[in-house]
Structure formats: C-alpha cells, structure tokens
N, C-alpha and C positions, 0 to 999 in steps of 0.2 A: 545678562549672562556674560561673564568675562571669558574670552576665548583662551586665556592662558592660565586659568584656574587649575591647580594641580589635581584637584579632586574630580575633574571632568574626564569622561571616557572619550575614546576616539569618536564614537557616534555623537557625543555632545559637541565636540570640536567641529565635526563635519557639519552638524546642524547650525552651528554658529556661523559658519561660512555661507551656508544657504541663506540665513537671515541677512547677512551683510550684502549678499547679491540682490535679494529682494528689496532691501532698503535703498541701495545705491543704483540699482539697474545695471551694474557692471558684472558681467558674467565671468570675468577673470577669477573671481573668488570661487565660483563653482568649479571652473576648470582646474584650478590649483588644488582644491579639496579632493576632487576625483583622483587626480594623480597621486596625491599623498595618501589617501585612505582606501583606494580601490582594493587593496589586498587585505584590508583590516575589517571592513564592514561588508554587510551582505549586498549582493548585486541589486536587490530591490531598491535600496537607497540610492545607488549610483544611477539606476534607470530613472528614478523619481527626480533626482537632481538634474539629469540631462533634459528631462521634459520641462522643468522649470526654466532652464537656460533657453531652450527652444521657444518657450512661450514669451520670454522677455525679448528675444530677438524678433519674433513675429510682431509684438506690440510696437517695437521701435520702427519696424518697417511700415506698419500701418500709420504711424505718426508721420513718417516721411511722405507717404502717399497722400496724406491729407493736406 
C-alpha cells in the first residue's frame, strides 16, 4: 500500500502510518497520524493506535530490562 495514493481514504492513510510504526518500531508515525487524522476518523481508531504505541513502548522497556 502506498501512503500517497490519491485513491486512498483518510483511514487508509492512517492505517498506513500504523503499519510503518509496527514495521519500524518508531512510534513517531502513530503520534503524527493521530495529530493529523484525529478529527477525521473515529475515536475507536485513535484509541487502538494509542494502545499499539503503548505496547511498542512496553516491549522496548522489556528489552532494556533484559
């Protein structure tokens, strides 16, 4: 999925940013997507993305503790 495809919806673009976060482990993509799309997509997706970001942070902290 290309993030700049003109036929994609705001939700598609938001989901693309979630995918980039999961693949890279860098939560900045989620943070930016939430800021950009929070008034366009439903709160459910924002909450879901925040939980993914939190899970990534927790996994990084677990790796540091090991």
